VMD Tcl script that draws the C-alpha trace (Angstrom):
set ca {
  {97.56 94.37 115.11}
  {101.30 94.27 115.62}
  {103.06 96.52 117.41}
  {105.72 98.44 115.23}
  {108.75 97.15 117.49}
  {107.80 93.25 115.79}
  {107.18 95.02 112.21}
  {110.93 96.02 112.95}
  {112.10 92.61 113.75}
  {109.97 90.83 111.23}
  {112.35 93.50 108.68}
  {115.55 92.60 110.25}
  {114.27 89.07 109.84}
  {113.43 89.26 106.45}
  {116.98 91.45 105.07}
  {119.11 88.77 106.64}
  {116.85 85.68 105.57}
  {117.46 87.61 101.96}
  {121.33 87.55 102.41}
  {121.28 83.58 103.53}
  {119.27 82.72 100.73}
  {121.78 84.92 98.20}
  {124.56 84.54 99.58}
  {125.71 88.08 99.58}
  {125.40 90.79 102.03}
  {125.35 93.81 99.71}
  {122.71 92.86 97.25}
  {119.55 92.55 99.84}
  {120.53 96.36 101.51}
  {120.98 97.26 97.82}
  {117.19 96.43 97.14}
  {115.92 97.43 100.55}
  {117.62 100.97 100.03}
  {116.11 101.25 96.67}
  {113.04 100.05 98.14}
  {112.57 103.26 100.42}
  {114.25 105.69 97.83}
  {111.50 104.56 95.26}
  {108.72 104.57 98.35}
  {110.04 108.33 99.69}
  {110.09 109.63 95.98}
  {106.35 108.13 95.14}
  {105.07 109.71 98.95}
  {106.89 112.87 97.74}
  {104.58 112.92 94.30}
  {101.61 112.15 95.95}
  {102.10 114.96 98.19}
  {102.77 117.63 95.52}
  {99.63 115.77 93.87}
  {97.86 116.62 97.07}
  {99.21 120.04 97.62}
  {97.62 120.86 93.96}
  {94.51 118.85 94.13}
  {93.68 120.84 97.61}
  {92.01 123.19 95.53}
  {90.10 120.94 93.41}
  {88.90 118.88 96.56}
  {91.04 115.78 95.02}
  {93.57 113.87 97.08}
  {95.02 110.62 96.97}
  {95.94 108.53 100.01}
  {99.46 108.19 100.88}
  {100.31 104.73 101.86}
  {103.18 102.16 101.38}
  {101.25 100.72 98.67}
  {100.46 103.86 96.94}
  {103.95 105.34 97.49}
  {105.68 102.15 96.19}
  {103.52 102.00 93.15}
  {104.52 106.28 92.35}
  {107.32 105.49 93.04}
  {108.43 102.68 90.77}
  {106.27 103.25 88.11}
  {106.90 106.68 88.27}
  {104.10 108.43 85.51}
  {102.26 105.45 84.54}
  {101.43 104.70 88.63}
  {100.69 107.58 88.83}
  {97.74 107.47 86.06}
  {97.44 103.91 87.25}
  {96.26 105.14 90.91}
  {94.42 108.49 89.61}
  {92.13 105.96 87.49}
  {91.62 103.97 90.77}
  {90.45 106.76 92.54}
  {88.46 108.51 89.52}
  {87.02 105.06 88.68}
  {87.16 102.05 91.11}
  {86.62 104.52 94.05}
  {84.58 107.32 93.02}
  {83.72 109.20 96.50}
}
mol new
graphics top color blue
foreach p $ca { graphics top sphere $p radius 0.5 }
foreach p [lrange $ca 0 end-1] q [lrange $ca 1 end] { graphics top cylinder $p $q radius 0.2 }
display resetview
């Protein structure tokens, strides 16, 4: 596994690469900000679902993929993650 410092370096290199490709400084930073914002919103929604679902013994994992899907797609993304949890990964 890579240390966190290598993930940070890879992220910075990715942003610089997008800036070089698009010949713009603003647009890749806007995309990065929007991605972080949507992931934070998705994490908050999943946290609230987990908080409510504790009484029903139902939880969803909070990771970057689930947070991104729920943050980007909102209600359909949440329905998708719940369907995968119930149908594909029964516990």
